[in-house]
C-alpha positions in Angstrom: 37.5 18.7 -53.3 39.8 20.4 -55.8 38.7 21.6 -59.3 41.3 19.5 -61.0 39.7 16.4 -59.4 36.4 16.9 -61.1 37.2 14.5 -64.0 38.6 17.2 -66.3 35.4 19.2 -66.4 37.0 22.3 -68.0 39.3 20.3 -70.2 36.6 20.1 -72.9 36.6 24.0 -73.1 40.3 24.3 -73.7 41.4 24.7 -77.3 44.8 24.5 -78.9 46.3 27.0 -81.4 45.0 24.9 -84.3 41.4 25.0 -83.1 38.9 27.2 -84.8 37.9 30.6 -83.3 35.4 30.3 -80.3 31.7 30.7 -81.2 29.4 33.3 -79.7 28.2 32.6 -76.1 24.5 32.7 -75.5 23.5 35.2 -72.8 23.3 33.9 -69.3 22.3 35.3 -65.9 25.2 37.4 -64.5 27.0 36.1 -61.4 27.4 38.2 -58.3 30.7 40.2 -58.5 31.3 39.6 -62.2 30.9 41.9 -65.1 29.9 40.4 -68.5 30.1 42.6 -71.6 27.2 41.9 -73.9 28.4 40.3 -77.1 28.2 42.1 -80.4 26.1 40.5 -83.2 28.0 38.3 -85.5 27.3 35.5 -88.0 26.9 32.0 -86.4 29.7 29.5 -86.8 28.3 26.0 -87.2 31.5 24.3 -86.4 31.4 25.7 -82.8 28.0 24.2 -81.9 29.6 21.5 -79.7 31.6 24.1 -77.7 28.5 26.2 -77.2 26.6 23.2 -75.9 29.5 22.4 -73.6 29.5 26.0 -72.3 25.8 25.9 -71.6 26.2 22.6 -69.7 29.0 24.2 -67.6 26.9 27.2 -66.8 24.0 25.0 -65.8 26.3 23.0 -63.5 27.7 26.2 -62.0 24.1 27.4 -61.3 23.4 24.1 -59.6 26.6 24.4 -57.6 25.7 28.0 -56.5 22.2 26.8 -55.6 23.7 24.1 -53.4 26.1 26.6 -51.8 23.2 28.9 -51.0 21.3 26.0 -49.5 24.4 25.1 -47.5 24.9 28.7 -46.3 21.2 29.1 -45.3 20.1 25.6 -44.1 16.5 25.2 -42.9 15.5 24.5 -39.3 14.7 20.8 -40.1 18.3 20.0 -41.2 19.9 17.5 -38.8 23.5 18.2 -39.8 25.5 21.0 -41.4 28.3 20.6 -43.9 31.8 21.0 -42.5 33.3 24.4 -43.0 36.3 22.9 -44.8 34.0 21.3 -47.4 32.0 24.5 -47.8 35.3 26.4 -48.4 36.3 23.9 -51.0 33.0 24.2 -52.8 33.3 28.0 -52.6 36.8 27.9 -54.1 35.6 25.5 -56.8 32.7 28.0 -57.6 35.2 30.9 -57.7 37.4 28.9 -60.1 34.4 28.1 -62.3 33.4 31.8 -62.4 37.0 32.8 -63.2 37.3 30.3 -66.0 33.9 31.3 -67.4 35.0 35.0 -67.3 38.1 34.0 -69.4 35.9 32.1 -71.8 33.4 35.0 -72.1 36.3 37.4 -72.6 37.8 35.3 -75.4 34.3 35.0 -77.0 33.8 38.8 -76.7 37.2 39.5 -78.3 36.4 37.1 -81.2 33.0 38.6 -81.7 34.6 42.1 -81.7 36.9 40.9 -84.5 33.9 39.5 -86.4 32.1 42.8 -85.9 35.1 44.8 -87.1 35.5 42.6 -90.2 31.8 42.9 -90.9 32.0 46.7 -90.6 35.0 46.8 -93.0 33.2 44.6 -95.5 30.1 46.8 -95.3 32.1 49.9 -95.7 34.0 48.5 -98.7 30.7 47.4 -100.3 29.2 50.8 -99.8 32.3 52.5 -101.2 32.2 50.3 -104.3 28.5 51.0 -104.8 29.2 54.8 -104.5 32.1 54.4 -106.9 30.0 52.6 -109.5 27.3 55.2 -109.2 29.8 58.0 -109.7 31.3 56.2 -112.7 27.9 55.7 -114.2 27.1 59.4 -113.7 30.4 60.4 -115.3 29.8 58.0 -118.2 26.4 59.4 -118.9 27.8 63.0 -118.8 30.6 62.0 -121.2 28.1 60.4 -123.6 25.8 63.5 -123.5 28.8 65.8 -124.0 30.0 63.8 -127.0 26.5 63.9 -128.6 26.3 67.7 -128.0 29.7 68.2 -129.6 28.8 66.1 -132.6 25.6 68.0 -133.0 27.4 71.3 -132.8 30.0 70.2 -135.3 27.4 69.0 -137.7 25.5 72.3 -137.4 28.7 74.2 -138.0 29.6 72.1 -141.1 26.1 72.6 -142.5 26.2 76.3 -141.9 29.7 76.5 -143.5 28.5 74.6 -146.6 25.6 76.9 -147.1 27.8 80.0 -146.7 30.4 78.7 -149.1 27.7 77.7 -151.6 26.3 81.2 -151.4 29.7 82.8 -151.8 30.5 80.8 -155.0 27.0 81.6 -156.4 27.5 85.3 -155.8 31.0 85.2 -157.3 29.7 83.4 -160.4 26.9 86.0 -160.8 29.4 88.8 -160.4 31.7 87.3 -163.1 28.8 86.8 -165.4 27.6 90.4 -164.9 31.1 91.9 -165.3 32.1 89.8 -168.3 28.6 89.6 -170.0 29.3 92.3 -172.6 32.7 91.0 -173.5 31.5 87.5 -173.8 28.7 88.7 -176.1 31.2 90.5 -178.3 33.4 87.5 -178.4 30.5 85.4 -179.4 29.7 87.8 -182.2 33.3 87.8 -183.4 33.4 84.0 -183.3 30.2 83.9 -185.4 31.8 86.3 -187.9 35.0 84.3 -188.0 33.0 81.2 -188.6 31.2 82.9 -191.6 34.5 84.1 -193.0 36.0 80.7 -192.6 33.0 79.2 -194.4 33.3 81.8 -197.3 37.1 81.2 -197.6 36.4 77.5 -197.7 33.9 77.9 -200.5 36.3 80.2 -202.4 39.1 77.8 -202.0 36.9 75.0 -203.3 35.9 77.1 -206.4 39.5 78.1 -207.0 40.8 74.6 -206.7 38.0 73.3 -209.0 39.0 75.9 -211.7 42.6 75.1 -211.4 42.0 71.4 -211.7 39.7 72.0 -214.7 42.4 74.2 -216.4 45.0 71.6 -215.7 42.8 68.8 -217.1 42.2 70.8 -220.3 45.9 71.6 -220.6 47.0 68.1 -220.1 44.2 66.8 -222.3 45.4 69.0 -225.2 48.9 67.9 -224.7 48.0 64.3 -224.6 46.0 64.7 -227.8 48.9 66.4 -229.6 51.2 63.7 -228.5 48.7 61.1 -229.7 48.4 62.8 -233.1 52.2 62.9 -233.5 52.5 59.3 -232.6 49.8 58.5 -235.1 51.7 60.0 -238.0 
């Protein structure tokens, strides 16, 4: 009995290039003479549940076939007939083919799982790098804000100190000017007062003089007008 005559048993495990990536294979008992690499942890793919179930069914069938082969190789004393060596060889060959195909399936699953694990490691590394970068940026931002506040405080203190110094300088200069020019300013005030008094006296004298002149002119013109009037009356 040839493996290809089994009704296309392994055809349900074969995938085309457009099929999705194979799903993780659940652990099974290792076969004699085969080495199965333990799969790396990866996220479950729900679209591959049918393939996983089919793979489990194939492994169960292979276990049954191996059990039958063991029974055929070590028959009990009550068995009346033994299977023909040719049939036993066919069954052994079929079992070897099953094991080889299972190895291929497991290898492909392991390769896919390794890809998933590498992608997961890259994603975790990128996420960790982004978290560290954000933390560093936050630290630098806090440092920049603190530095700006310290600079503003220092500038404000310097401006306040400069204002006080300049105010004191102007006050001292004003006091020095007052002290140095105090006598001269007092003398000038006295002279101005005297000048005001003289101006007032001159103003009074001018008024008296003008009043006398006006009175003399009035008397003169009055006498002239009277003489003219007397002449005109004659």
